[in-house]
C-alpha positions in Angstrom: 0.0 0.0 0.0 1.3 3.5 -1.0 2.2 5.9 1.8 0.3 9.2 1.7 2.4 12.2 2.7 1.1 15.7 3.5 2.8 18.8 2.0 4.9 19.3 5.2 6.3 15.8 5.0 7.0 16.1 1.3 8.9 19.3 1.8 10.8 17.8 4.8 11.6 14.7 2.8 13.0 16.9 0.0 15.1 18.9 2.4 16.6 15.8 4.1 17.4 14.2 0.7 19.2 17.4 -0.7 21.8 17.9 1.8 23.2 17.5 5.3 21.3 19.4 7.8 21.0 19.5 11.6 17.5 19.3 13.2 17.9 22.9 14.1 18.7 23.9 10.4 15.6 21.9 9.3 13.5 23.6 11.9 14.6 27.1 10.7 14.0 26.1 7.0 10.6 24.6 7.8 9.6 27.4 10.2 8.7 24.9 13.0 10.4 23.8 16.2 13.2 21.3 16.5 10.9 18.9 18.2 8.4 19.0 15.3 11.2 18.2 12.8 12.4 15.3 15.1 8.9 13.8 15.5 8.1 14.0 11.7 11.5 12.5 10.7 10.9 9.7 13.3 7.3 9.2 11.8 8.8 9.0 8.3 11.2 6.3 9.4 8.6 4.3 11.1 6.4 4.5 7.9 9.5 3.2 6.0 9.7 6.3 3.8 13.3 6.8 4.9 15.9 4.5 6.2 18.4 7.0 7.5 18.4 10.3 9.3 21.6 11.5 8.0 22.8 11.9 4.4 26.4 12.2 3.5 27.8 12.8 0.0 31.3 11.3 -0.3 34.1 13.1 -2.1 35.3 10.3 -4.3 38.4 12.1 -5.4 39.5 12.4 -1.7 38.6 8.8 -0.9 40.5 7.5 -4.0 37.3 5.8 -5.2 35.8 5.4 -8.7 32.2 4.9 -9.6 31.4 2.3 -12.3 28.1 3.0 -14.1 26.8 0.0 -16.0 23.8 -0.2 -18.3 22.6 -3.7 -19.1 20.6 -5.0 -22.2 18.8 -7.9 -20.7 16.0 -10.1 -22.1 12.9 -9.9 -19.9 13.0 -13.6 -19.0 16.7 -13.3 -17.8 16.2 -10.1 -15.7 15.8 -11.6 -12.3 18.7 -13.9 -12.5 21.0 -11.1 -13.8 19.7 -8.7 -11.1 20.3 -11.6 -8.4 23.8 -12.1 -9.6 24.7 -8.4 -9.6 23.4 -8.1 -6.1 26.1 -10.6 -4.9 28.8 -8.1 -5.8 30.0 -6.2 -2.7 31.0 -3.3 -4.9 27.4 -2.7 -5.8 25.9 0.6 -4.5 22.8 1.3 -6.6 20.7 -1.0 -8.8 17.5 0.0 -10.9 15.1 -1.9 -13.2 14.6 0.6 -16.0 12.7 1.2 -19.2 14.6 2.6 -22.3 18.0 1.9 -23.7 19.0 -0.3 -20.7 16.7 -2.6 -18.7 18.9 -2.5 -15.7 21.3 0.2 -14.5 24.0 -0.4 -11.7 26.6 1.8 -9.9 29.6 0.0 -8.4 32.4 1.6 -6.3 36.1 0.5 -6.3 39.5 1.8 -5.5 40.9 4.1 -8.3 43.2 1.9 -10.3 41.2 -1.3 -9.8 38.4 -0.4 -12.2 39.5 -3.0 -14.8 39.5 -5.7 -12.1 36.0 -4.8 -11.0 34.7 -4.7 -14.6 36.4 -8.1 -15.1 34.6 -9.5 -12.0 31.3 -8.2 -13.3 32.1 -9.8 -16.7 32.8 -13.1 -15.1 29.7 -12.9 -12.9 27.6 -12.2 -16.1 29.3 -14.6 -18.5 28.6 -17.5 -16.1 24.9 -16.6 -16.9 25.6 -16.1 -20.6 22.8 -13.6 -21.1 23.5 -9.9 -20.7 25.2 -7.4 -22.8 26.3 -4.2 -21.1 27.9 -0.8 -21.4 30.3 0.7 -18.9 31.2 4.2 -18.0 33.7 5.1 -15.2 32.8 8.2 -13.2 35.8 10.2 -12.0 34.1 13.3 -10.6 30.5 13.8 -9.3 29.0 17.1 -10.5 25.8 16.7 -8.5 24.4 14.1 -6.2 20.8 14.7 -5.2 18.3 12.0 -4.9 15.1 13.5 -3.4 11.8 12.0 -4.4 10.0 15.4 -4.5 
């Protein structure tokens, strides 16, 4: 069953997903008390709308990490087994079923310099299934990271 949010919760959800804020900062932005923000965030978490109360955006350059973005061309009947295989990779950070050019999109992280090894590991995982074609891009600098639903 879909969760219904009021306008306040939608705005609060947007704010917590677009940056790192203290409860005091959120209270000022929302023009309410800190306690109200705390209770509403607690409510969103109990409703399973959010899983975390803090969002951090890592600076991959400073962490010596690369992001590998992969778009998969997958036959519909093979999609579940491809997704389950990709989920076993500890490098996996994000995974979507999509419509369009790619049926599945994944983001994996690895140490800079080990991109080839990670791609080879992905290739080995997929070649054992013998079904997916994919295209790979390596991210070296994030220009914007913002994943708010509203």
